[in-house]
C-alpha positions in Angstrom: 15.7 -6.9 19.7 15.8 -3.6 21.5 13.6 -0.7 20.3 16.4 1.5 19.0 18.1 -1.4 17.2 14.7 -2.4 15.7 14.1 1.2 14.5 17.6 1.4 13.0 17.1 -1.9 11.2 13.7 -0.7 9.8 15.3 2.6 8.7 17.9 0.6 6.8 15.3 -1.6 5.1 16.2 -4.8 7.0 13.3 -7.2 6.3 14.0 -9.1 9.6 13.6 -5.9 11.6 10.5 -5.0 9.6 9.0 -8.4 10.3 9.8 -8.1 14.0 8.2 -4.7 14.1 5.1 -6.1 12.5 5.0 -9.1 14.8 5.6 -7.0 17.9 3.0 -4.2 17.2 0.4 -5.5 14.7 -2.0 -6.6 17.4 -1.9 -3.3 19.2 -2.2 -1.3 16.0 -5.1 -3.4 14.7 -6.9 -2.6 18.0 -6.4 1.1 17.3 -7.7 0.6 13.7 -10.7 -1.3 15.1 -11.5 1.5 17.5 -11.7 4.0 14.7 -13.2 1.9 11.9 -15.7 -0.2 13.8 -15.2 -3.3 11.6 -12.4 -5.8 11.3 -12.1 -5.8 7.5 -11.6 -2.1 7.3 -9.3 -2.2 10.3 -7.1 -4.7 8.5 -6.9 -2.5 5.5 -6.0 0.5 7.7 -3.4 -1.6 9.5 -1.8 -2.4 6.1 -1.8 1.2 5.1 -0.4 2.2 8.5 2.6 -0.2 8.1 3.3 1.1 4.6 3.4 4.6 6.0 5.5 3.5 9.0 8.1 1.7 6.9 8.3 4.7 4.6 8.7 7.2 7.3 11.6 5.8 9.4 13.9 8.5 8.1 11.8 10.9 10.2 11.9 8.8 13.4 14.1 9.9 16.2 14.6 7.5 19.1 13.9 9.3 22.4 14.0 6.4 24.8 12.0 3.3 25.7 8.5 3.6 24.3 9.2 6.3 21.8 9.0 3.8 18.8 5.6 2.5 20.0 4.3 6.0 20.5 5.5 7.1 17.1 3.9 4.1 15.2 0.7 4.5 17.2 0.4 8.1 16.2 0.9 7.3 12.6 -1.8 4.6 12.8 -4.2 7.0 14.4 -3.5 9.5 11.6 -4.1 6.8 9.0 -7.4 6.1 10.6 -8.3 9.8 10.7 -7.4 10.2 7.1 -9.8 7.3 6.3 -12.6 9.0 8.3 -12.0 12.4 6.6 -12.0 10.7 3.2 -15.5 9.4 4.0 -16.7 12.8 5.0 -19.2 11.5 7.6 -18.1 13.3 10.7 -20.9 15.8 10.4 -23.6 13.3 9.8 -24.6 12.2 13.2 -28.1 11.9 14.4 -28.7 14.5 17.2 -31.9 12.9 18.5 -29.9 9.7 19.5 -27.8 11.8 21.8 -30.8 13.5 23.4 -32.4 10.2 24.2 -29.2 8.7 25.7 -28.4 11.8 27.7 -31.0 10.9 30.3 -29.0 7.9 31.5 -26.5 8.5 34.3 -23.0 7.4 33.6 -22.1 4.2 35.5 -19.6 4.5 38.4 -16.2 2.8 38.5 -17.5 -0.3 40.4 -20.3 -0.8 37.8 -17.8 -0.4 34.9 -15.6 -3.0 36.4 -18.4 -5.6 35.8 -18.4 -5.0 32.1 -15.7 -7.0 30.2 -13.3 -5.0 28.1 -14.3 -6.7 24.9 -17.9 -5.8 25.5 -16.9 -2.1 26.1 -14.9 -2.1 22.9 -17.8 -3.5 21.0 -20.0 -0.7 22.3 -17.4 1.8 21.2 -17.2 0.2 17.7 -21.0 0.6 17.4 -21.0 4.3 18.0 -21.7 6.5 14.9 -18.5 7.3 13.1 -18.2 10.9 14.3 -18.9 10.1 17.9 -16.5 7.2 17.8 -13.7 9.3 16.3 -14.1 12.1 18.9 -14.5 9.6 21.8 -11.3 7.7 20.8 -9.3 10.9 20.3 -10.4 12.5 23.6 -10.8 9.6 26.0 -8.1 7.2 24.7 -5.6 9.3 22.8 -6.1 12.2 25.3 -6.2 15.1 22.7 -8.0 18.3 23.6 -11.1 19.5 21.9 -9.0 22.1 20.1 -6.6 19.5 18.8 -9.5 17.2 17.8 -11.3 20.0 15.9 -8.1 20.8 14.0 -7.5 17.1 13.2 -11.0 16.4 12.0 -11.8 19.7 10.4 -14.7 20.5 12.8 -15.2 23.2 15.4 -14.5 22.7 19.1 -18.1 22.8 20.1 -18.9 20.0 17.6 -16.1 18.0 19.2 -17.4 18.6 22.7 -21.0 17.9 21.6 -20.1 14.6 19.9 -18.1 13.5 22.9 -21.1 14.3 25.2 -23.4 12.2 22.9 -20.9 9.4 22.6 -20.6 9.1 26.4 -24.4 9.2 26.8 -24.9 6.5 24.2 -22.2 4.4 25.9 -23.7 5.0 29.3 -27.1 3.7 28.0 -25.5 0.6 26.5 -23.6 -0.1 29.7 -26.8 0.3 31.8 -28.6 -2.1 29.4 -25.8 -4.6 29.7 -25.7 -4.3 33.5 -29.4 -4.8 33.8 -29.2 -8.1 31.9 -26.0 -9.6 33.3 
């Protein structure tokens, strides 16, 4: 089923279209939820909440060409994950000393990063403290600016930048440890 037909079916409440939407995108959206939550059980709950929001919001979706449906549902999913993070109010509670210790490790270059399997990298991201993980995902994966991240998370831009720096430093340390043992 083509994207625009699928979207129209979901807008009209067609259960077949809704099932296809779920089957087509659930894996990708679950991965987004995992990146933000850090654990599968919470990610599955977030995925469920995201699909409820998606199904209920089709009257606001405008098809803009191939890929627009996927982009729209991914944005909703990220927003559901961010709402969950904000509801937990833990963005400000990150240990600053962890970042200082990790900052001494140089970031690996591209050839070194190629030696680390994707699932291992995603595990390292999932283990970041919640605030670091949120900023890292929004900046590095979703490609939001620090100004946008600050607005979305209710923090200031310097906090966003600082948390990204610390997240990258912690990841660099983890990657170095992995490369030294594999």
